[in-house]
N, C-alpha and C positions, 0 to 999 in steps of 0.2 A: 837770128844771127848765130853763127857758130863761133864760140869762144873756146879755143883749145879743146875742141871735141865735145863741148857742152852747148846745147841749144839754149839761147837766152832770148827772151821776148824783148822787143824794142818798142817803147812808147814814144810816139812823135810828140814832143812837148808843144810845138806850135799848134798842132791840131787839138791837143788837150786843153790849150788856152783859148780855143775857139776860132782859130784861123783856118782857112781852106787849105787842104793839102796841095802842095806844089811839087811833089816828088819825094824821093827818099831823103831822109836827113843826111847831111854831109858829115856830121860828127856824131859818134855814139859814145856816151860816157856810161860806164858800168857803175851802177849805184846799188845800194841796199836800203830797202824800206819795208816796214811792216813784216820783217823776217824773210823777205824775198829779194833775190838778186835779179836785176833786170837792166836793160839798156835804156838810156834816156837820149833820144835823138834830138839833136839841135842843129841849127844852121852853122854856128861857129862858137868857139870859146875865145873870149877876149883876154882872159887871164885868170889868175887865182888870187884871192885876197883873204886876209884875216879880218873877220867881221865881228865886232864886239856888240854887245847889247845896246850900248849908247848910240850906235849908228843906225839902229833899227827903228822904223816907223810902222807900228802894227796897222793892218788894214781892216776896215769894217766889211761886213758881208756884201755890201754893194760893190766893193772894189777888189775882192779877193779871188775872182774867177772860180767860184764854186769851192772855195777853200784851198785851192792849189797854191795861190800866192799868199804866203803868210804875212809878209812884210815887205817894205821897201828898205833897202840898205843905202844910206847916203854916204858914198865914198868920195875921196878927194877928186876923182876924175869923172864923177857923175853918179846917177842913181841907178840901181839895179834891183831886180825882183828876187826875193828870197822864196824859193819854191819849197813846199812841204812834201818831201819825198814819200813819207808814210801815206799821205792822202792819195797821191798819184798811184802808189802801189795798191792800196786797198780798192780804189775805184777802177783802175785799169786792168788789174790782174785778178779780179774776183773769179772765183770758181775753181 
């Protein structure tokens, strides 16, 4: 992806979580992890929330999608996954 003249790698989050690719992501969020800036491609963004530690449920190795999902966040309007951006950066942008 070209971001103001700088090429930025985009990682498709659904593919990284094990889903089959269905086309290019509809939304790209620019994030920073493990010292690297990259795009995180998602289908949609439902909102932004302040998440405190009390709302987090840590996940064991069987449920964390290879370390990518660090916890579940229990919010008033439902449960969402807390992704470990550093893990995604290290594994997807190696080299």
